[in-house]
C-alpha positions in Angstrom: -60.3 -13.4 26.0 -58.4 -11.2 23.6 -54.7 -10.8 22.6 -53.3 -7.3 22.9 -49.9 -7.9 21.4 -47.3 -10.6 20.8 -43.5 -10.0 20.8 -40.4 -12.1 20.5 -38.1 -12.3 23.6 -34.5 -12.5 22.7 -31.8 -13.5 25.3 -29.0 -11.0 24.9 -25.8 -9.9 26.4 -25.5 -7.1 23.9 -28.4 -4.8 24.9 -26.9 -1.5 23.6 -25.8 -3.1 20.3 -29.2 -4.6 19.9 -30.9 -1.3 20.5 -28.7 0.4 17.9 -29.1 -2.4 15.3 -32.9 -2.5 15.6 -33.0 1.3 15.6 -31.8 1.1 12.0 -35.1 -0.9 11.3 -37.2 1.8 12.9 -37.5 0.6 16.5 -37.0 2.8 19.5 -36.5 2.0 23.1 -39.8 2.3 25.1 -38.8 0.4 28.3 -35.5 -0.5 29.9 -35.1 -2.0 33.4 -31.4 -2.9 32.9 -32.0 -6.7 32.6 -35.0 -6.3 30.1 -35.4 -3.8 27.3 -38.3 -3.4 24.9 -38.1 -1.7 21.5 -41.2 -0.6 19.6 -41.9 0.6 16.0 -42.2 4.3 15.7 -45.1 3.9 13.2 -46.8 0.9 14.8 -46.2 0.9 18.6 -47.6 -2.7 19.1 -44.9 -4.1 16.9 -42.3 -4.8 19.5 -39.2 -6.9 20.4 -37.8 -7.5 23.8 -34.2 -8.3 24.8 -33.3 -9.9 28.2 -30.0 -10.7 29.8 -32.0 -12.7 32.4 -35.4 -12.8 33.9 -35.5 -11.0 37.3 -38.0 -13.4 38.9 -38.2 -16.5 36.7 -35.8 -19.4 36.2 -35.6 -19.0 32.3 -35.8 -16.3 29.7 -39.0 -16.8 27.7 -39.0 -17.1 23.9 -42.1 -15.1 23.4 -44.5 -12.8 25.3 -48.3 -12.6 24.7 -50.2 -9.9 26.4 -53.8 -10.8 27.0 -56.8 -9.0 28.6 -57.4 -11.7 31.2 -54.2 -13.6 32.3 -56.1 -15.4 35.1 -58.5 -17.0 32.5 -55.6 -18.0 30.3 -53.7 -19.5 33.2 -56.8 -21.5 34.2 -57.3 -22.8 30.6 -53.6 -23.8 30.4 -53.7 -25.6 33.8 -56.9 -27.4 32.7 -55.3 -28.5 29.5 -52.3 -30.0 31.3 -49.7 -27.7 29.8 -46.5 -27.3 31.8 -46.4 -24.1 33.9 -42.8 -23.1 34.0 -43.2 -20.0 36.2 -46.2 -19.6 38.5 -48.9 -16.9 38.1 -47.8 -13.9 40.1 -47.9 -10.1 40.3 -44.5 -8.6 39.4 -43.1 -5.3 40.8 -42.9 -3.8 37.4 -46.7 -3.7 36.9 -47.6 -7.0 35.2 -49.4 -10.2 36.3 -47.8 -13.1 34.4 -46.9 -16.8 34.2 -44.7 -18.9 31.9 -46.0 -21.9 30.0 -44.1 -24.4 27.7 -45.7 -24.8 24.3 -45.7 -28.2 22.3 -42.4 -27.2 20.7 -40.6 -26.7 24.0 -40.7 -22.9 23.7 -41.5 -20.9 26.8 -44.3 -18.3 26.5 -44.6 -15.4 28.9 -48.4 -14.7 29.2 -49.1 -11.4 30.9 -51.6 -8.6 31.6 -50.7 -5.1 32.7 -52.1 -4.2 36.1 
């Protein structure tokens, strides 16, 4: 399996202010669904940061997102390892298949593939 990108997920109630601040660092808005907004580097589009006021279908806001080429294989490996699945594997209406897993430090990782 291969990793396509990794980005921090930041819980925020200041979406516009965050966009403006990170814009000063060279980020621009590439996706905004109201409750989740992703900013990407103009010069390196896989360098991204995401801000969430909530998660639309999960009980928690993740700390990090990892996009992989085969989310089903990663999900199977995590289940086999005994890792805690925080949000089940499912297809989301915004075009991703994902699940959340808790890492050994207690951080929640959103593992996804685009459909």
